[in-house]
C-alpha positions as CSV (number, residue, x, y, z in Angstrom):
1,M,-7.1,9.0,3.6
2,K,-4.9,6.3,5.0
3,L,-1.4,5.6,3.6
4,L,0.3,2.2,3.4
5,V,4.0,2.2,2.8
6,D,4.9,-1.0,0.9
7,N,7.6,-3.5,2.1
8,N,9.9,-2.5,-0.8
9,L,10.4,0.8,1.0
10,S,11.8,1.2,4.5
11,F,9.2,1.0,7.2
12,T,10.9,4.0,8.8
13,I,9.4,6.1,6.0
14,A,6.0,5.5,7.6
15,Y,7.3,6.4,11.0
16,C,8.9,9.6,9.7
17,L,5.7,10.7,8.0
18,Q,3.4,10.1,11.0
19,P,4.5,13.3,12.9
20,I,4.5,15.4,9.7
21,F,0.9,14.3,8.9
22,P,-0.7,13.6,12.4
23,E,-4.2,13.7,11.0
24,R,-3.5,10.8,8.6
25,H,-3.2,7.1,9.4
26,I,0.2,6.1,8.0
27,V,1.4,2.5,8.4
28,S,4.0,0.2,6.9
29,L,2.7,-2.9,5.2
30,R,4.3,-5.1,7.9
31,E,2.3,-3.3,10.6
32,K,-1.0,-4.3,8.9
33,F,-0.1,-7.5,7.1
34,A,2.3,-10.4,7.4
35,A,5.6,-9.7,5.6
36,N,5.0,-12.5,3.1
37,T,1.5,-11.3,2.1
38,K,1.0,-11.3,-1.6
39,D,0.4,-8.0,-3.4
40,I,-2.9,-9.1,-4.7
41,D,-4.1,-10.0,-1.2
42,W,-3.2,-6.8,0.5
43,M,-4.6,-4.8,-2.4
44,K,-7.9,-6.6,-2.1
45,A,-8.1,-6.1,1.6
46,L,-7.3,-2.4,1.4
47,S,-9.7,-1.9,-1.5
48,D,-12.5,-3.6,0.5
49,E,-11.7,-1.4,3.5
50,G,-11.7,1.8,1.4
51,G,-10.0,5.1,1.8
52,W,-6.4,3.9,1.3
53,A,-3.4,5.1,-0.7
54,A,-0.3,3.1,-1.2
55,L,3.3,4.2,-1.6
56,T,5.4,1.6,-3.5
57,I,8.3,1.3,-6.0
58,K,6.9,-1.9,-7.5
59,R,6.4,-0.8,-11.0
60,R,6.0,-4.4,-12.1
61,L,2.5,-4.3,-10.6
62,K,1.5,-2.5,-13.8
63,T,3.1,-5.1,-16.1
64,R,2.1,-8.5,-14.7
65,P,-1.4,-9.3,-15.9
66,H,-2.9,-10.7,-12.7
67,Q,-1.4,-7.8,-10.6
68,R,-2.4,-5.2,-13.2
69,L,-6.0,-6.5,-13.1
70,A,-6.0,-6.3,-9.3
71,L,-4.5,-2.8,-9.5
72,E,-7.2,-1.6,-12.0
73,R,-10.0,-3.1,-9.9
74,S,-8.8,-1.7,-6.6
75,K,-10.1,1.5,-5.0
76,I,-6.5,2.4,-3.8
77,V,-4.7,5.5,-4.9
78,F,-1.1,4.3,-5.9
79,S,2.0,6.4,-5.9
80,F,5.0,4.7,-7.7
């Protein structure tokens, strides 16, 4: 399982988790995508790649219809 730390959390969280879980691939969103990448776009890319989890505080992903649909269709494990 690979973990993506969303831009709404500090990228240092990803850096701090890497030594604790060396067997896991942990990155901040800005390491993998441009900072202005839309949520739907990175969710689709990670879902297509497979094996990802995402750590985010964006609870609005569950309330906006287009983002909720992308969330439900993705193969990403989300932690809010």
